[in-house]
N, C-alpha and C positions, 0 to 999 in steps of 0.2 A: 490217430493212426501212427504207429511207430515205423520209422524208416531205418533200415539197417545200412550203415555206411561201410564202405571198404576201409580196410586198415590204411592208416596214413602212409605207412611205408610203401604200400603198393600203388599209391597215387603217382601218375606220370610227372616227370620233372621237366620244367620249361624255364627258359631264360627270359627275364623281363627287363626291358630298358626303361629306367625311370629317370626323369629330369627333376632336379630339386634346386630351388633357389637358396643360395648361401650368401654369407657376407662378402665373399670374393667373386660372386657371379653364379652363373648357371652351371651346375655339375650334373653329369650323366653317370648313372650307376647301373651296372648290370647285376641282376640278382637271379639266383637259381631258386625257384620256388616249386613246391609240390602243389598241384591243383587237383581238386576233387573231380572225378569223372562226371561228365555232363548228364549221364543217365541217372545218376543217383542224386545229383544236386544241380539244378538248372543254372546256378551261378547268378551273377549280378549283371544286369544289363543297364546300359546308360539310360538316363531319362529321355534322351533323344536318340532314337535308333535309326534316324534317316541317314542317308549316305554322308551328309556333311558332318555328322557327329564323329566320324572316324578320325577327323583331324583334332589333335589335342587343343584344348583351350589355352591360349597363350597367356591369359591373365590368371590362371590357376597356380597356386603354390605347389600343387602335386599333379604331375601329369604322367599317367601310365595307361593301362588298358582298361582299368575298371573305374567306377564312379569315384571322383575325388572325395576324400574323407573331409568331414566338416572340421575336425580338429587336427592339431599337429601330429606328426608321426610319432608313435610311442617308441620307447626305448626297447632294445632287444629285437627279436625276429619280427619282420614286417608281415602281418597277415594279409596276403594278397590272394584274391580269387579272380582268375582271369575271366573276361567277358567271353561268353560262348557265342557262336553264330546263332542268330535269332531268325525265326521264320515269321515274316511279315504277312503271309498270305491271308491269315484270318482277319487282318485289318485292311489290307490293300487289295481290293477286288478289282484290279484293273484301274484304268484312269483315262482321262481324255486329254489329248495333246492340245496345248495352248495354240490356237491358230495364228498364222502369220497375219498381221494387221497392217494398217497404213503406217508408213515410217513416220517417226517423230519429225515435225517440221524443223528446218534448219534455223540457226540463230537469225539469219537475215530475214527469213520469211515471217518471223513473229515481231518484226519491228525493232530488232536490235542489231548493232553492228559490232565489228571486231574492236572498234575504238572504245566501246564501253566495257570491254573485257580486258584489254591490255592496260595494266595498271598505270604505267608511266604516261599514258595518254588520256587518263581519266580527267575530265574537267567539266563538271556539271554544276549548273546554277539554276535554282528555281525559287519562286516567291513563297514566303511563309506568312507574312502579315501585310495585306490579306493573301490568303493562299490561292485564291482564284480572282485576281484583280479584273475589274471591268475596264473597258477601253478608256484610257486617259486617267485611270485611278492611280494614285501614288502608292508605291510599295515601300514600306519602311523596314522590312527585314527579309533578307534572302538567305538561302542555304547555298554554300559554295563547297563542293566536294572535289578535291583534286589531289594529285600525287605531290607530296612535299619531298624534294630530293635531299634536303638537309637532314631529315630524320628517316628518310627512305621508307615512307609509308603513306597510305592514303589518309587524309585528314578531312575534318568537317568543320568549316568555319561559318559563324554567323556574321553576316554583313549588315550593319545598322548605320544610320546617319551619324556623322561625326559632329561634335560640338566644339566651337572655339571656346576660349577661356571665359569670355563674357557670357556666352549662352550657358555654359556649365555652371557659373556662379548664380545666374538667374534661376536655373533649374533647381539648384539646391535650396534657394529661398522659397520657391514655389512649393516644393515638396514639404518644407517645414510648415508653410501656411496651410496646405491641404491637410497635413497630419493633425494640426490643431483643430481643424473644423470637422473632422470625421467623427461621427457618433453612431456608426452602425457596424455590424459584423459582416464582412464581405463574404464569409462562408455561407451566410443565410440569404443575402440579397444580391447574389452575383448577377442575376438577370437584369436588374435595374441599376447595378453599381456603376456602369459606364456613364449613363446620363447623370447620375448623382455626382460623380467626380467631375464631369464636364462643367457643371454649374459652379462648383467650388473653384475650378481652374479659371473660369472666366472672371470670377471675383478676384482671384490672385493676380491676373494680368492687369486689371484696373488698379489694384492696390499698389503694385510695383511699377506701374506706368511703363509697360513694355513698349519700346520704340518700334517703328516700322521695319527696322532692319532685323528684327527678331523673327526667326522661323517658328511661328506659333504652332504649326502642325507637328513639327518634330518635338517640341516641348510637350505638346499634348500626348504624343505617342509614348514618350518616356514616363509621363505621369500615369497614364492608363496602364502601361506595362507593369509598373512597379507597385501600384496600389490595387488595381483590379486583377491583374495577372500575377504570375509568380516570378516577377523581377527578371533577372538576366536569363533564366531558363525558359521564359515564356515562348520565345520563338521555337525552341525545341519541342514544346508541347503542341505547337501548331503543325508540326511536320508529321503527317500521317504515315510516312515511310519509316518512322522510328519505332522500334519495339521496346527498348529499354533506355533509361537515362540513369547513369551511375556517377555519383560523387563519392570518391574514396577518402576525402579529407581535405584539410587546408593546404593551399598552394599546389594542389594536384589537379591537372586538367580534368574536366568532366568528360566522361566517355559515353558514347551512344552506340546502340546496336541497330544497324539498318536492316530493314526487311529484305532487301536484296542480299541473299547469302554470299554473293561475290564480293560485296563490300564489308559486310559483317561489322565487327567492332572498330570504331574510329574515335580518336581523341578530338576534342573540340578546342576552340580558342577561348573557352569560358572556364573560369575557376574562381574560387573564393580565396582572397588574399590574406584575410585575417580571421582570427577565431571568433570575434564578436559577430561579424556579418554572417558567418556560417552557422553559428548557434542560433542567431535570430531567424535565419531562414528555416532551420529545422523546426523551430517553434511555429513559424508561419505555416509550414506544411501540416503540422499537427492541428492547428486552428482550422485550416481548410478541410481537414478530415473529420472535424468535429470531435477531436480528442485532445488530451493533454499529454505533455512530455516534460520530464524534469530530471534532475540529477538522481533523485531517488528512484524514479521509474524512467530510465533513459531509452526504453525501446518503444517504437511506434509501429503499429501494423494497422493501416487504414486505407480508405479509398477517397479519392478526390471527387468533387461533384460530377465530373464527366465519366466516372467509373474506373479511372486509372488507379492501379494498386500502388500503395506507398509503403515502403519499409524504411525506417530511419532510426538512427542511434544518436542520442545527444552526447556531446563531448563530455567524457568522464573517464574513470579508470577502466571502463569497458571499451571505449573507442580510443585507441592509443594515438591515432593520427588526427584526432578531432572528430567533430560530428560528420556523419556520412548518411547518405540516403540512396535508395534505388527506387525508381518509378517505372513500373511496368505499364506501358501505354495501352489505353483502351483504343480500339480502332473500329470505325464504322465500316471499313472496307477490308474484309479479310482476304487472305490469299485463296485462290480458286484452283481447280484442276488445271486450268490454262497456265497459271503461274507455275505450277509444279512441272509442267512440260518445259516452259521457258527457262526455268532455272536448272533443269536437268535432274530434279529430285527423283523423278521416275520417267518411264517412257510410256507411249500410247498403249502398248500391249498390256503393260501392267495395270494402267489405269482402267482400261476396258475390262480387264479381269475383275478388278475391285468393283466396278460398276455392276457387273453381272451378279456378283456375289451379294452385294448390298440389296440389289433389286429382289433377290430371292431369300431375303431375311437371314443372311448369315451374320454371325457376330465376329467383330474384328477388334483386336487389341494392338495399339501402336506402342512400341517399346523402344527406349533409347535413353541416352544421357541427357544432361542439361543443355539447353540451347541447340537442340537438334531439330527443332521444328515440329515436335509431336502435336501440339495443339493446332498449329496451322494446317498440318496434314489432316487432322481429325475434322476440322471445319470444312476443308476442301472435299473430303470423301462424303461428308454428310449431305452435300448438295445432290448426291446421286439418289437420295431417298425420294420415292414417289411423292408428289405434292399432296395427295389426299391422305397419306398416312399420318397417324397421330404420333408426335414426337414429344418426349419429355427429356429435357436436359437438366443436369444437376452439376453445379460448379461451386467452387469456393470463391472464385473471381469471375465475373461475367465477361467472357472472352468470345464465346461463340456468336456468330452472326449467320442466320439462315433466312432464306427467302420464303420459307414455308409458313402458311397462315395457320395451319393446324399444329402449332408448336407451343408447348408450355415450357418456359424458361424459369428455373428455380435456382436461387443462390443461397448458400449457407450463410448464417448470421452468427457473428462472434461479438457479442456486446461486452460492455465493461464488467458485467457480473454474469455468473453462470445461469441465473434465473431465466434470462431471455435467449439463451443459446439454442440455435437450431443447426445441427451439424448435417453433413452429407448423408450419414447413416439414416437419420430420421427422415430426411427428404426422400431418399431412395426407397425406404420401407413404405412410406405413404404412397409412393408412385404406383405400387401394386394395385391400389384402388382406382387409379386413373385409367387403367386398361390401355397403356401405350402400345403402339406397334413397334416403336424403336425407343430404346433408352440410351441416352448419351451421357456419360459421366466424364467430366473434364479430366480427372486424374484419380486413380484408385491408390490409396495409401494405407488404409486400415480396414476396419471391420465392414465398411460399406462394400468391399469386394465380395464378401460372402453373399450379400443380398443381390448384387449384380449377377453373380454366377447362378444363383438360384432362379433369378428371373429368366436367364438364358435357358435354364433347364425346363421351364414351363412354356417356352415358345416365344418369348420376347427377344427380338434381335437387340444386341448390345454393341455399342461402340465406346471405346475408352482409351486412355493412355496410362502408361506406368513408367517409372524410372528403372530400367535394367538394360545393360549393354549387350547381352547375348542370351542364348537359350538357357544355358545352365544357371546363370545368375537370375534369370526371370523365374525359373522353377523354384529356386531357393527363396526368392522374394515372395512368391505367392504362397509357399508352403510353410514359411516361418513367421513368427510374430513380427510386426503387429497384424499382418493379414491372416496368416494361419489357415489357408484353404486346404481342405482335404484334397489330395492329388486326384481323387476320382471326380471331383467337381470340375477340374480344369478341362475335361473332355467336352464340356458344354461349349467351350470356345471353338471357333472354326478356323480362324486365321490369326497369326501373329506377324506383324510388320515391324521389322527392326530398322531404325533410322540412325544415321551417324552424321557427325559434322567432321569433315576431313579437310586437310590442308593440302592444296596444290600450289607449290611455290609459296607465294605470300597471300594467296587467295583461299578463303574458306568456302567449302561447298557442302551442301546438305544432300545426302544420298540415302535412298532406301537400300540397305545393304543385303537384306534377305527377307523373303516371304515364305513363311512356313505354315502348312496346313496341319491342324490337329485331327488325327484320325480316330483316336480312341484311347482307352485306358487298359493296360495290361495288369490284371489283378495278381498274377503270379509274381511279378517283380515290383508291383506298386509304382509303375512308370507310365509316362505319357508316350504314346506312339505318334510320330510326326512324319511329315513329308515336305521337304523343301522344294518349292516350285520355281522361285526366281532367286537369282543371286547377282550382286553387283560385281563387276570385274574392274578393280582399281587400275589395272595396267593400261586399259584403253578407255576407261570411263564409260562402260557400256553395261547392259543388262542381259543376262543369259537365262533361258528357260532350262532348269536343271532336270526336272522330272515332269511326267504327266500329272494332271490335276485330279486327285481323288475326289475333291469336293464337287467339281463339275460332273463327275461320274455319279456321285450321290444325288445331285440335283436332277440329273437325267433320269435316274431310277424313280425319284419321287414325283416328278412332273410329267414324265412320259415323253419329254423332248429328246429327239435323237441327237447324236453327236454332231451331225451336219447342221441341224437347226441351232444348236448352241454356238457352234463356230460362226455361223452366219450372223447371229445376234451380236456376238462380240465384235465382229468385223464392222457391223453397222455402227455400234457405239464408238469404235475407233475412228471411223470416218467423221462422226459428229464432233468428236474431240479435236481431231486435226483441223477441221474447218473452223471451229471456234478459236483455236490457237492462231491460225493464220489470219483470222479477222480480229485478233487481239481482244476477244470478248472476256476480259478478266474482271468485269464488274459482277459481283455475285448475284445481284438481282437480275441482270440481263442474262447471265449464264443459266440461272435458275429457270428463266422463261424458255430458254432453248431446250433444257432437259424436260420441262413440262410438255413442250410441243412434241418431243420425241415419244413421250408416253401416250399423248392424246391423238396426235396426227403424224405418226412416224413416216408414212409414205410422202406426205406433203413436205416434211422437213428434208428427207433424203433426196427428193427431186430438186429441191431448192439448192441443196449442197452440190448435187451433180452438175447443175447448170450454172453454178456460181463462177 
């Protein structure tokens, strides 16, 4: 069909304000452009036409009224077609107002005091080896977190027994003796390694005729730490509150990232002082991962026996500051919805809304930059899945921990050769035959996204994470290589949750910055239609309901539940979450039992909460 356009000279003239980044800063330019009438050309609409999209994206190189171009501005006249007003009625058929729920508990009511938040007053000590000492049991390693006024920041110190000169000399001799006697690979016999080393240690004490003034227990601790464990970082590996351990090179303090987002990244009192010891440790890491590392192949990507992920680089022309490594810690106790409330990542109203959506098989995508807590939030929200539902999770690193018994956990395999490789795409494709109710993908990065969105299209609820900081960048990420999703497939997603890591003074906080519902796909403009429901207000660190929920309206139409019934259900969920937070039920197994009780005997649980 041919469309007759009006002559260009007859097009109305408008003034457009465009901001452009230049070498000297941000420049604002006013341009007079002729725009084609809306009746003859519908124009270009933004990929996100919800109210929040009217604000320009501060990260974009080009900011005007139309969709930012992918390439740099061409020379000569700038071809601009202004965005026309768009009618959302065909997508938004009313909505349900998010109900007022129980207020999020105060900091004091969840077992925290202002002292733990005020940086200069932070002074925390807890045991690491052993982490849960019995009465009268000796502790050999402590964690001490405190504010250091000399460097004006919070630091993390490992406190271990001090040795005098005589004991230090004896320890060196014992280590040499033990080294000569060892004839096993500790990466293979870690379970029996401690008793094996103890026998050799006892022989060393007899050989060197250690006197009664020697603290044998301390010497034993250091020998076990250095031969069975991972030497000076072994206490860090025992701290379940640590997410990451990072060594950036020689003579640089090792940094850790604490699970409490208010503490975040902290330097430790541990470092490698010489090249040989750091290179030796990098080789030890490779050995424990069952891999090899060398100058010819200086990169290591592996997993420790406990599941912690290791990335290391051996000192070479690749690593300018010497060998370095990062250990992403495996945790048996993940963060829960209660922790999300305690840390202020979201409020009860938002969590109750997520719970209701997940219960009704809606698909969620968590999007944000690095270290924003995407996987932690994914694990926390997964606890809302009904216990009898079948779950299949697919990850490249095993991080998820769920209390559900009907859960299949699969992990991608990257061997030394291509022959035995099993990637996330293959695992996700095979999951179709497993008939899951929910599919959880740790992170979508490539072609596996296509399979995930296809599964959403055929009725499987999906939960996943992705690296993208805002809506426009997310759409670009999904629609361009290596993911290359057709825009039309994105409408199978129901909700996008954006998370950020923001700095307040010297304290970092993780916050859900925006919650956006996906309403449909507009074929005329090849765009996704969205509706922002929640937004974080950085001025007072609070969450605001921006619009009514179209998804709740859709659920109402498909289930027959009235708006009043939906609101009442969300309020009940909010009361359960508030009670759990006040009782500090942040163990995922115990909290899973509470959610299970809500599904099986809600009246009993609610009565218990009411009279608690």
